[in-house]
BALOBA-1460 file (C-alpha; in Angstrom, 3 decimals):
// residues 350
<rec num="1" residu="x" x="-6.116" y="-17.532" z="-15.441"/>
<rec num="2" residu="x" x="-5.154" y="-20.757" z="-13.670"/>
<rec num="3" residu="x" x="-2.504" y="-20.353" z="-11.020"/>
<rec num="4" residu="x" x="0.937" y="-21.926" z="-11.410"/>
<rec num="5" residu="x" x="1.173" y="-25.352" z="-9.800"/>
<rec num="6" residu="x" x="3.432" y="-25.742" z="-6.775"/>
<rec num="7" residu="x" x="6.465" y="-27.938" z="-7.233"/>
<rec num="8" residu="x" x="6.688" y="-29.867" z="-3.958"/>
<rec num="9" residu="x" x="9.389" y="-32.411" z="-3.198"/>
<rec num="10" residu="x" x="11.234" y="-33.689" z="-0.157"/>
<rec num="11" residu="x" x="14.140" y="-31.436" z="0.795"/>
<rec num="12" residu="x" x="12.988" y="-28.535" z="-1.389"/>
<rec num="13" residu="x" x="14.089" y="-25.037" z="-0.326"/>
<rec num="14" residu="x" x="11.762" y="-22.083" z="-0.959"/>
<rec num="15" residu="x" x="11.862" y="-18.319" z="-0.771"/>
<rec num="16" residu="x" x="8.371" y="-17.675" z="0.607"/>
<rec num="17" residu="x" x="6.650" y="-14.291" z="0.613"/>
<rec num="18" residu="x" x="3.411" y="-13.323" z="2.367"/>
<rec num="19" residu="x" x="1.741" y="-10.000" z="1.587"/>
<rec num="20" residu="x" x="-1.111" y="-8.073" z="3.148"/>
<rec num="21" residu="x" x="-4.357" y="-8.005" z="1.190"/>
<rec num="22" residu="x" x="-4.667" y="-4.765" z="-0.792"/>
<rec num="23" residu="x" x="-1.149" y="-3.901" z="0.438"/>
<rec num="24" residu="x" x="-2.445" y="-3.302" z="3.965"/>
<rec num="25" residu="x" x="-0.198" y="-3.756" z="6.993"/>
<rec num="26" residu="x" x="0.092" y="-7.176" z="8.603"/>
<rec num="27" residu="x" x="1.307" y="-5.896" z="11.967"/>
<rec num="28" residu="x" x="-0.090" y="-2.948" z="13.890"/>
<rec num="29" residu="x" x="2.459" y="-3.092" z="16.690"/>
<rec num="30" residu="x" x="5.155" y="-5.227" z="18.338"/>
<rec num="31" residu="x" x="2.556" y="-7.408" z="20.061"/>
<rec num="32" residu="x" x="1.387" y="-8.521" z="16.612"/>
<rec num="33" residu="x" x="4.957" y="-9.162" z="15.504"/>
<rec num="34" residu="x" x="5.697" y="-11.184" z="18.624"/>
<rec num="35" residu="x" x="2.597" y="-13.308" z="18.040"/>
<rec num="36" residu="x" x="3.547" y="-13.964" z="14.410"/>
<rec num="37" residu="x" x="7.064" y="-15.035" z="15.395"/>
<rec num="38" residu="x" x="5.612" y="-17.296" z="18.096"/>
<rec num="39" residu="x" x="3.179" y="-18.902" z="15.603"/>
<rec num="40" residu="x" x="6.051" y="-19.291" z="13.148"/>
<rec num="41" residu="x" x="8.127" y="-21.205" z="15.686"/>
<rec num="42" residu="x" x="5.165" y="-23.413" z="16.584"/>
<rec num="43" residu="x" x="4.442" y="-24.236" z="12.928"/>
<rec num="44" residu="x" x="8.116" y="-25.036" z="12.302"/>
<rec num="45" residu="x" x="8.064" y="-27.565" z="15.150"/>
<rec num="46" residu="x" x="4.680" y="-29.054" z="14.221"/>
<rec num="47" residu="x" x="5.430" y="-29.601" z="10.529"/>
<rec num="48" residu="x" x="9.107" y="-30.481" z="10.766"/>
<rec num="49" residu="x" x="10.282" y="-27.807" z="8.360"/>
<rec num="50" residu="x" x="13.693" y="-26.156" z="8.587"/>
<rec num="51" residu="x" x="13.445" y="-22.381" z="8.778"/>
<rec num="52" residu="x" x="16.717" y="-20.858" z="7.603"/>
<rec num="53" residu="x" x="15.741" y="-17.229" z="8.161"/>
<rec num="54" residu="x" x="12.853" y="-14.785" z="8.351"/>
<rec num="55" residu="x" x="12.185" y="-11.064" z="8.062"/>
<rec num="56" residu="x" x="8.985" y="-9.233" z="9.023"/>
<rec num="57" residu="x" x="8.206" y="-5.971" z="7.248"/>
<rec num="58" residu="x" x="5.129" y="-3.786" z="7.717"/>
<rec num="59" residu="x" x="3.002" y="-5.294" z="4.932"/>
<rec num="60" residu="x" x="4.931" y="-8.407" z="3.922"/>
<rec num="61" residu="x" x="7.065" y="-11.245" z="5.271"/>
<rec num="62" residu="x" x="10.036" y="-13.144" z="3.858"/>
<rec num="63" residu="x" x="10.829" y="-16.732" z="4.857"/>
<rec num="64" residu="x" x="13.526" y="-19.112" z="3.644"/>
<rec num="65" residu="x" x="12.457" y="-22.670" z="4.420"/>
<rec num="66" residu="x" x="13.352" y="-26.258" z="3.623"/>
<rec num="67" residu="x" x="10.645" y="-28.932" z="3.625"/>
<rec num="68" residu="x" x="12.064" y="-32.416" z="4.347"/>
<rec num="69" residu="x" x="8.496" y="-33.788" z="4.184"/>
<rec num="70" residu="x" x="7.361" y="-31.858" z="1.072"/>
<rec num="71" residu="x" x="4.634" y="-30.176" z="3.139"/>
<rec num="72" residu="x" x="5.052" y="-26.473" z="2.377"/>
<rec num="73" residu="x" x="1.347" y="-25.837" z="1.765"/>
<rec num="74" residu="x" x="0.225" y="-27.466" z="5.027"/>
<rec num="75" residu="x" x="2.866" y="-25.528" z="6.964"/>
<rec num="76" residu="x" x="1.892" y="-22.209" z="5.414"/>
<rec num="77" residu="x" x="-1.841" y="-22.843" z="5.806"/>
<rec num="78" residu="x" x="-1.372" y="-23.412" z="9.536"/>
<rec num="79" residu="x" x="0.813" y="-20.330" z="9.969"/>
<rec num="80" residu="x" x="-1.405" y="-17.970" z="7.987"/>
<rec num="81" residu="x" x="-4.695" y="-19.214" z="9.428"/>
<rec num="82" residu="x" x="-3.472" y="-19.108" z="13.029"/>
<rec num="83" residu="x" x="-2.133" y="-15.566" z="12.702"/>
<rec num="84" residu="x" x="-5.152" y="-14.251" z="10.774"/>
<rec num="85" residu="x" x="-7.569" y="-15.567" z="13.393"/>
<rec num="86" residu="x" x="-5.503" y="-13.970" z="16.170"/>
<rec num="87" residu="x" x="-5.226" y="-10.651" z="14.304"/>
<rec num="88" residu="x" x="-8.909" y="-10.448" z="13.434"/>
<rec num="89" residu="x" x="-9.960" y="-11.235" z="16.979"/>
<rec num="90" residu="x" x="-7.566" y="-8.750" z="18.545"/>
<rec num="91" residu="x" x="-8.344" y="-5.911" z="16.136"/>
<rec num="92" residu="x" x="-12.072" y="-6.648" z="15.861"/>
<rec num="93" residu="x" x="-12.127" y="-7.217" z="12.111"/>
<rec num="94" residu="x" x="-13.123" y="-10.067" z="9.797"/>
<rec num="95" residu="x" x="-12.198" y="-11.519" z="6.447"/>
<rec num="96" residu="x" x="-8.871" y="-12.028" z="4.748"/>
<rec num="97" residu="x" x="-5.733" y="-10.393" z="6.082"/>
<rec num="98" residu="x" x="-3.225" y="-11.819" z="3.622"/>
<rec num="99" residu="x" x="-3.133" y="-11.555" z="-0.146"/>
<rec num="100" residu="x" x="-4.760" y="-14.634" z="-1.691"/>
<rec num="101" residu="x" x="-1.789" y="-16.885" z="-2.260"/>
<rec num="102" residu="x" x="1.651" y="-16.913" z="-0.674"/>
<rec num="103" residu="x" x="4.602" y="-16.749" z="-3.063"/>
<rec num="104" residu="x" x="7.081" y="-19.631" z="-3.114"/>
<rec num="105" residu="x" x="10.077" y="-19.953" z="-5.434"/>
<rec num="106" residu="x" x="12.342" y="-23.021" z="-5.211"/>
<rec num="107" residu="x" x="15.947" y="-22.099" z="-4.407"/>
<rec num="108" residu="x" x="19.162" y="-23.909" z="-5.354"/>
<rec num="109" residu="x" x="21.105" y="-24.879" z="-2.219"/>
<rec num="110" residu="x" x="24.405" y="-23.277" z="-3.232"/>
<rec num="111" residu="x" x="25.825" y="-19.759" z="-3.420"/>
<rec num="112" residu="x" x="22.355" y="-18.508" z="-4.353"/>
<rec num="113" residu="x" x="21.224" y="-19.484" z="-0.867"/>
<rec num="114" residu="x" x="23.817" y="-17.237" z="0.751"/>
<rec num="115" residu="x" x="23.099" y="-14.301" z="-1.551"/>
<rec num="116" residu="x" x="19.361" y="-14.674" z="-0.990"/>
<rec num="117" residu="x" x="19.896" y="-14.590" z="2.775"/>
<rec num="118" residu="x" x="21.661" y="-11.228" z="2.388"/>
<rec num="119" residu="x" x="18.865" y="-9.896" z="0.192"/>
<rec num="120" residu="x" x="16.223" y="-10.889" z="2.767"/>
<rec num="121" residu="x" x="18.136" y="-9.630" z="5.800"/>
<rec num="122" residu="x" x="18.753" y="-6.235" z="4.159"/>
<rec num="123" residu="x" x="15.033" y="-5.664" z="3.514"/>
<rec num="124" residu="x" x="14.490" y="-3.422" z="6.574"/>
<rec num="125" residu="x" x="16.911" y="-0.788" z="5.214"/>
<rec num="126" residu="x" x="15.987" y="-1.083" z="1.537"/>
<rec num="127" residu="x" x="12.618" y="0.642" z="1.795"/>
<rec num="128" residu="x" x="11.370" y="4.198" z="1.920"/>
<rec num="129" residu="x" x="13.707" y="6.966" z="2.950"/>
<rec num="130" residu="x" x="16.228" y="4.569" z="4.478"/>
<rec num="131" residu="x" x="17.581" y="3.716" z="1.020"/>
<rec num="132" residu="x" x="18.903" y="7.273" z="0.615"/>
<rec num="133" residu="x" x="20.616" y="7.512" z="4.000"/>
<rec num="134" residu="x" x="24.425" y="7.451" z="4.313"/>
<rec num="135" residu="x" x="26.005" y="4.006" z="4.708"/>
<rec num="136" residu="x" x="26.749" y="4.441" z="8.423"/>
<rec num="137" residu="x" x="23.154" y="5.393" z="9.198"/>
<rec num="138" residu="x" x="21.726" y="2.454" z="7.252"/>
<rec num="139" residu="x" x="24.048" y="0.114" z="9.137"/>
<rec num="140" residu="x" x="22.960" y="1.747" z="12.399"/>
<rec num="141" residu="x" x="19.305" y="1.152" z="11.471"/>
<rec num="142" residu="x" x="19.860" y="-2.477" z="10.415"/>
<rec num="143" residu="x" x="21.689" y="-3.824" z="13.456"/>
<rec num="144" residu="x" x="18.972" y="-3.223" z="16.092"/>
<rec num="145" residu="x" x="16.100" y="-4.407" z="13.866"/>
<rec num="146" residu="x" x="14.451" y="-7.034" z="16.059"/>
<rec num="147" residu="x" x="12.010" y="-8.641" z="13.615"/>
<rec num="148" residu="x" x="14.316" y="-10.752" z="11.503"/>
<rec num="149" residu="x" x="16.835" y="-13.513" z="12.091"/>
<rec num="150" residu="x" x="19.751" y="-11.193" z="11.214"/>
<rec num="151" residu="x" x="20.761" y="-10.234" z="14.749"/>
<rec num="152" residu="x" x="21.095" y="-13.897" z="15.692"/>
<rec num="153" residu="x" x="23.188" y="-14.722" z="12.622"/>
<rec num="154" residu="x" x="25.379" y="-11.639" z="13.083"/>
<rec num="155" residu="x" x="26.095" y="-12.324" z="16.761"/>
<rec num="156" residu="x" x="24.230" y="-9.204" z="17.869"/>
<rec num="157" residu="x" x="21.626" y="-11.160" z="19.866"/>
<rec num="158" residu="x" x="20.826" y="-14.704" z="20.915"/>
<rec num="159" residu="x" x="19.866" y="-16.786" z="17.896"/>
<rec num="160" residu="x" x="16.249" y="-17.923" z="17.550"/>
<rec num="161" residu="x" x="15.987" y="-21.535" z="18.652"/>
<rec num="162" residu="x" x="13.665" y="-22.486" z="15.783"/>
<rec num="163" residu="x" x="16.008" y="-21.115" z="13.078"/>
<rec num="164" residu="x" x="18.312" y="-23.659" z="11.390"/>
<rec num="165" residu="x" x="21.549" y="-21.757" z="10.754"/>
<rec num="166" residu="x" x="23.685" y="-24.697" z="9.587"/>
<rec num="167" residu="x" x="22.954" y="-24.520" z="5.826"/>
<rec num="168" residu="x" x="23.948" y="-20.833" z="5.723"/>
<rec num="169" residu="x" x="27.142" y="-21.473" z="7.682"/>
<rec num="170" residu="x" x="28.075" y="-24.221" z="5.208"/>
<rec num="171" residu="x" x="28.197" y="-21.579" z="2.483"/>
<rec num="172" residu="x" x="30.478" y="-19.261" z="4.484"/>
<rec num="173" residu="x" x="33.565" y="-21.511" z="4.468"/>
<rec num="174" residu="x" x="35.129" y="-19.814" z="7.497"/>
<rec num="175" residu="x" x="36.169" y="-21.218" z="10.909"/>
<rec num="176" residu="x" x="33.235" y="-21.792" z="13.259"/>
<rec num="177" residu="x" x="34.347" y="-19.137" z="15.753"/>
<rec num="178" residu="x" x="34.372" y="-16.483" z="13.019"/>
<rec num="179" residu="x" x="31.092" y="-17.346" z="11.286"/>
<rec num="180" residu="x" x="28.949" y="-14.644" z="12.835"/>
<rec num="181" residu="x" x="31.411" y="-11.818" z="12.307"/>
<rec num="182" residu="x" x="32.083" y="-12.992" z="8.757"/>
<rec num="183" residu="x" x="28.357" y="-13.152" z="8.031"/>
<rec num="184" residu="x" x="27.835" y="-9.670" z="9.443"/>
<rec num="185" residu="x" x="30.539" y="-8.296" z="7.135"/>
<rec num="186" residu="x" x="29.088" y="-10.204" z="4.174"/>
<rec num="187" residu="x" x="25.561" y="-8.859" z="4.684"/>
<rec num="188" residu="x" x="26.537" y="-5.295" z="5.488"/>
<rec num="189" residu="x" x="28.819" y="-5.155" z="2.450"/>
<rec num="190" residu="x" x="25.559" y="-5.236" z="0.520"/>
<rec num="191" residu="x" x="24.740" y="-1.800" z="1.894"/>
<rec num="192" residu="x" x="27.637" y="-0.278" z="-0.040"/>
<rec num="193" residu="x" x="27.567" y="-2.363" z="-3.220"/>
<rec num="194" residu="x" x="24.330" y="-3.815" z="-4.603"/>
<rec num="195" residu="x" x="24.683" y="-7.323" z="-6.016"/>
<rec num="196" residu="x" x="23.102" y="-6.444" z="-9.347"/>
<rec num="197" residu="x" x="23.897" y="-9.846" z="-10.869"/>
<rec num="198" residu="x" x="21.927" y="-11.640" z="-8.145"/>
<rec num="199" residu="x" x="19.052" y="-9.142" z="-8.354"/>
<rec num="200" residu="x" x="18.863" y="-9.814" z="-12.082"/>
<rec num="201" residu="x" x="18.568" y="-13.541" z="-11.327"/>
<rec num="202" residu="x" x="15.809" y="-12.786" z="-8.797"/>
<rec num="203" residu="x" x="13.824" y="-10.736" z="-11.295"/>
<rec num="204" residu="x" x="14.314" y="-13.074" z="-14.241"/>
<rec num="205" residu="x" x="13.746" y="-16.354" z="-12.377"/>
<rec num="206" residu="x" x="10.322" y="-17.465" z="-13.546"/>
<rec num="207" residu="x" x="10.804" y="-21.004" z="-12.248"/>
<rec num="208" residu="x" x="13.174" y="-20.706" z="-9.304"/>
<rec num="209" residu="x" x="16.282" y="-19.022" z="-7.913"/>
<rec num="210" residu="x" x="19.381" y="-20.758" z="-9.218"/>
<rec num="211" residu="x" x="21.494" y="-21.384" z="-12.298"/>
<rec num="212" residu="x" x="20.141" y="-22.327" z="-15.711"/>
<rec num="213" residu="x" x="20.292" y="-26.087" z="-15.008"/>
<rec num="214" residu="x" x="18.336" y="-25.682" z="-11.765"/>
<rec num="215" residu="x" x="15.673" y="-23.552" z="-13.433"/>
<rec num="216" residu="x" x="15.340" y="-26.078" z="-16.260"/>
<rec num="217" residu="x" x="14.738" y="-28.886" z="-13.732"/>
<rec num="218" residu="x" x="12.029" y="-26.859" z="-12.005"/>
<rec num="219" residu="x" x="10.468" y="-25.953" z="-15.365"/>
<rec num="220" residu="x" x="10.357" y="-29.638" z="-16.342"/>
<rec num="221" residu="x" x="8.710" y="-30.461" z="-13.009"/>
<rec num="222" residu="x" x="6.056" y="-27.805" z="-13.671"/>
<rec num="223" residu="x" x="5.323" y="-29.275" z="-17.091"/>
<rec num="224" residu="x" x="4.911" y="-32.745" z="-15.569"/>
<rec num="225" residu="x" x="2.491" y="-31.367" z="-12.976"/>
<rec num="226" residu="x" x="0.521" y="-29.537" z="-15.662"/>
<rec num="227" residu="x" x="0.128" y="-32.744" z="-17.660"/>
<rec num="228" residu="x" x="-1.058" y="-34.576" z="-14.520"/>
<rec num="229" residu="x" x="-3.529" y="-31.771" z="-13.799"/>
<rec num="230" residu="x" x="-5.007" y="-31.963" z="-17.275"/>
<rec num="231" residu="x" x="-5.460" y="-35.735" z="-16.995"/>
<rec num="232" residu="x" x="-7.197" y="-35.392" z="-13.618"/>
<rec num="233" residu="x" x="-9.387" y="-32.528" z="-14.826"/>
<rec num="234" residu="x" x="-10.418" y="-34.388" z="-17.975"/>
<rec num="235" residu="x" x="-11.814" y="-37.142" z="-15.747"/>
<rec num="236" residu="x" x="-13.070" y="-35.145" z="-12.779"/>
<rec num="237" residu="x" x="-14.879" y="-32.457" z="-14.778"/>
<rec num="238" residu="x" x="-17.017" y="-35.138" z="-16.374"/>
<rec num="239" residu="x" x="-18.111" y="-36.386" z="-12.969"/>
<rec num="240" residu="x" x="-18.420" y="-33.410" z="-10.619"/>
<rec num="241" residu="x" x="-19.556" y="-29.849" z="-10.861"/>
<rec num="242" residu="x" x="-16.988" y="-27.097" z="-11.040"/>
<rec num="243" residu="x" x="-16.394" y="-24.685" z="-8.214"/>
<rec num="244" residu="x" x="-17.639" y="-21.108" z="-8.033"/>
<rec num="245" residu="x" x="-15.342" y="-18.396" z="-6.711"/>
<rec num="246" residu="x" x="-16.230" y="-17.426" z="-3.096"/>
<rec num="247" residu="x" x="-16.555" y="-13.778" z="-4.134"/>
<rec num="248" residu="x" x="-19.235" y="-14.725" z="-6.658"/>
<rec num="249" residu="x" x="-21.159" y="-16.692" z="-4.032"/>
<rec num="250" residu="x" x="-21.104" y="-13.717" z="-1.651"/>
<rec num="251" residu="x" x="-22.226" y="-11.335" z="-4.391"/>
<rec num="252" residu="x" x="-25.175" y="-13.612" z="-5.223"/>
<rec num="253" residu="x" x="-26.256" y="-13.932" z="-1.581"/>
<rec num="254" residu="x" x="-25.890" y="-10.197" z="-0.934"/>
<rec num="255" residu="x" x="-28.031" y="-9.364" z="-3.970"/>
<rec num="256" residu="x" x="-30.715" y="-11.913" z="-3.047"/>
<rec num="257" residu="x" x="-31.031" y="-10.585" z="0.509"/>
<rec num="258" residu="x" x="-30.514" y="-6.894" z="-0.259"/>
<rec num="259" residu="x" x="-27.328" y="-6.850" z="1.786"/>
<rec num="260" residu="x" x="-23.949" y="-5.212" z="1.334"/>
<rec num="261" residu="x" x="-21.170" y="-7.775" z="0.762"/>
<rec num="262" residu="x" x="-19.085" y="-6.105" z="3.457"/>
<rec num="263" residu="x" x="-21.860" y="-6.663" z="6.004"/>
<rec num="264" residu="x" x="-21.935" y="-10.364" z="5.203"/>
<rec num="265" residu="x" x="-18.361" y="-10.550" z="6.452"/>
<rec num="266" residu="x" x="-19.040" y="-8.776" z="9.759"/>
<rec num="267" residu="x" x="-20.404" y="-10.425" z="12.885"/>
<rec num="268" residu="x" x="-24.107" y="-9.751" z="13.514"/>
<rec num="269" residu="x" x="-26.589" y="-11.615" z="15.635"/>
<rec num="270" residu="x" x="-29.135" y="-13.783" z="13.826"/>
<rec num="271" residu="x" x="-28.201" y="-12.734" z="10.278"/>
<rec num="272" residu="x" x="-29.822" y="-15.326" z="8.029"/>
<rec num="273" residu="x" x="-27.939" y="-14.098" z="4.950"/>
<rec num="274" residu="x" x="-24.589" y="-14.958" z="6.595"/>
<rec num="275" residu="x" x="-25.823" y="-18.463" z="7.373"/>
<rec num="276" residu="x" x="-26.980" y="-18.919" z="3.778"/>
<rec num="277" residu="x" x="-23.598" y="-17.680" z="2.547"/>
<rec num="278" residu="x" x="-21.875" y="-20.193" z="4.816"/>
<rec num="279" residu="x" x="-23.896" y="-23.078" z="3.350"/>
<rec num="280" residu="x" x="-23.340" y="-22.038" z="-0.264"/>
<rec num="281" residu="x" x="-19.631" y="-21.374" z="0.206"/>
<rec num="282" residu="x" x="-19.261" y="-24.936" z="1.400"/>
<rec num="283" residu="x" x="-21.395" y="-26.425" z="-1.352"/>
<rec num="284" residu="x" x="-20.289" y="-24.409" z="-4.395"/>
<rec num="285" residu="x" x="-16.826" y="-23.051" z="-3.487"/>
<rec num="286" residu="x" x="-15.569" y="-26.240" z="-1.861"/>
<rec num="287" residu="x" x="-14.570" y="-24.550" z="1.419"/>
<rec num="288" residu="x" x="-14.475" y="-26.493" z="4.666"/>
<rec num="289" residu="x" x="-16.198" y="-25.018" z="7.717"/>
<rec num="290" residu="x" x="-12.961" y="-23.620" z="9.112"/>
<rec num="291" residu="x" x="-12.268" y="-21.715" z="5.881"/>
<rec num="292" residu="x" x="-15.887" y="-20.538" z="5.719"/>
<rec num="293" residu="x" x="-15.390" y="-19.135" z="9.213"/>
<rec num="294" residu="x" x="-12.389" y="-17.128" z="8.037"/>
<rec num="295" residu="x" x="-14.251" y="-15.802" z="4.978"/>
<rec num="296" residu="x" x="-17.272" y="-14.703" z="7.016"/>
<rec num="297" residu="x" x="-15.556" y="-13.725" z="10.241"/>
<rec num="298" residu="x" x="-17.443" y="-16.390" z="12.185"/>
<rec num="299" residu="x" x="-14.397" y="-17.588" z="14.063"/>
<rec num="300" residu="x" x="-14.171" y="-21.357" z="14.375"/>
<rec num="301" residu="x" x="-15.573" y="-24.164" z="12.279"/>
<rec num="302" residu="x" x="-17.776" y="-25.039" z="15.253"/>
<rec num="303" residu="x" x="-19.405" y="-21.608" z="15.043"/>
<rec num="304" residu="x" x="-20.135" y="-22.177" z="11.367"/>
<rec num="305" residu="x" x="-21.633" y="-25.572" z="12.142"/>
<rec num="306" residu="x" x="-23.970" y="-23.991" z="14.691"/>
<rec num="307" residu="x" x="-25.089" y="-21.360" z="12.172"/>
<rec num="308" residu="x" x="-25.886" y="-24.058" z="9.612"/>
<rec num="309" residu="x" x="-27.884" y="-26.019" z="12.174"/>
<rec num="310" residu="x" x="-30.004" y="-22.952" z="12.975"/>
<rec num="311" residu="x" x="-30.538" y="-22.310" z="9.278"/>
<rec num="312" residu="x" x="-31.927" y="-25.828" z="8.755"/>
<rec num="313" residu="x" x="-34.342" y="-25.331" z="11.642"/>
<rec num="314" residu="x" x="-35.416" y="-21.965" z="10.275"/>
<rec num="315" residu="x" x="-36.121" y="-23.365" z="6.798"/>
<rec num="316" residu="x" x="-38.664" y="-25.761" z="8.312"/>
<rec num="317" residu="x" x="-40.545" y="-22.820" z="9.825"/>
<rec num="318" residu="x" x="-40.174" y="-20.491" z="6.818"/>
<rec num="319" residu="x" x="-41.009" y="-22.157" z="3.473"/>
<rec num="320" residu="x" x="-40.426" y="-18.909" z="1.592"/>
<rec num="321" residu="x" x="-36.843" y="-18.776" z="2.885"/>
<rec num="322" residu="x" x="-36.310" y="-22.378" z="1.803"/>
<rec num="323" residu="x" x="-37.526" y="-21.529" z="-1.716"/>
<rec num="324" residu="x" x="-35.262" y="-18.487" z="-1.851"/>
<rec num="325" residu="x" x="-32.247" y="-20.582" z="-0.887"/>
<rec num="326" residu="x" x="-33.183" y="-23.252" z="-3.421"/>
<rec num="327" residu="x" x="-33.307" y="-20.603" z="-6.155"/>
<rec num="328" residu="x" x="-29.875" y="-19.312" z="-5.202"/>
<rec num="329" residu="x" x="-28.497" y="-22.844" z="-5.145"/>
<rec num="330" residu="x" x="-29.932" y="-23.565" z="-8.598"/>
<rec num="331" residu="x" x="-28.331" y="-20.428" z="-10.046"/>
<rec num="332" residu="x" x="-24.930" y="-21.177" z="-8.537"/>
<rec num="333" residu="x" x="-25.146" y="-24.815" z="-9.539"/>
<rec num="334" residu="x" x="-25.836" y="-23.767" z="-13.109"/>
<rec num="335" residu="x" x="-22.808" y="-21.481" z="-13.080"/>
<rec num="336" residu="x" x="-20.653" y="-24.319" z="-11.774"/>
<rec num="337" residu="x" x="-21.857" y="-26.817" z="-14.362"/>
<rec num="338" residu="x" x="-21.434" y="-24.384" z="-17.211"/>
<rec num="339" residu="x" x="-18.196" y="-22.969" z="-15.767"/>
<rec num="340" residu="x" x="-19.222" y="-19.571" z="-17.231"/>
<rec num="341" residu="x" x="-17.065" y="-16.876" z="-15.679"/>
<rec num="342" residu="x" x="-16.478" y="-18.962" z="-12.582"/>
<rec num="343" residu="x" x="-12.946" y="-20.144" z="-12.022"/>
<rec num="344" residu="x" x="-12.576" y="-23.904" z="-11.686"/>
<rec num="345" residu="x" x="-9.703" y="-25.528" z="-9.841"/>
<rec num="346" residu="x" x="-8.351" y="-29.057" z="-9.833"/>
<rec num="347" residu="x" x="-7.657" y="-30.896" z="-6.596"/>
<rec num="348" residu="x" x="-3.898" y="-30.585" z="-7.022"/>
<rec num="349" residu="x" x="-1.893" y="-28.387" z="-4.664"/>
<rec num="350" residu="x" x="-1.618" y="-24.838" z="-5.998"/>
């Protein structure tokens, strides 16, 4: 099934979620959390986004961001890639850390923004056994939680310099000197009385988080994007081959070389199958060398480039290897041209 197109526009506000692949944890300890928060601040500065708030959980992350330059995908790609490379290097692992695609729902910049901020900031005490604790104990657990922007908003700690608090304060409608105390009361009131009406909006909002008019505007934008995608695909599919899913490329290489797919994604010296996988991922899955490096645990794009250079030299010396690679390429090329069970994507931003 084709993935829903992203609606990107200048000044858009999004509730972004990142989840660990196969529900695994994203952070093993506080050093990991500190690095993620540091990378988050760096990406905010580099891409000129406005980060309203954040909350790190064990296996997922919530962000509320505004994109004045309509560059959500570039911002998220930088953040996720930088953290994944750090995490894999530190914990001596390879491959994907985060679930395929980050979630992003447009948000109306009104009272929904304020209610969403409460929902996100209460996440640390709305999981596991904490949900069943008495009110006072849940409040006691929430206030010292260091891995969200709540303590800064509530006046319990110095605010994060890369967090833009202004849009939330505009919704509070209280004197400036009382904002933090008022916000603390507003959020912690949610511990005693669940905002079921807002949660219903969250669950039912297929297009975005806002009133019916806002959701209709986002729905119309999606339909426009879908029509554009079909026009582009009608032209481009006649001219270029489709793309083969990376998983299918790895399966084909592993079978051809009698390897386990998991081994292809682990660092080993002079593994020709990994080099072949790198070439075919670039050619038939449309990945750049940096992304190939992430898929195969090779580190940087420069490392991938070096592997490909060695493979070309080896093919000259080993004609049988060259024929084997040519056979693999022919099979994958046929799958791309015929689409088959391969998933084909347009060049639009998903």
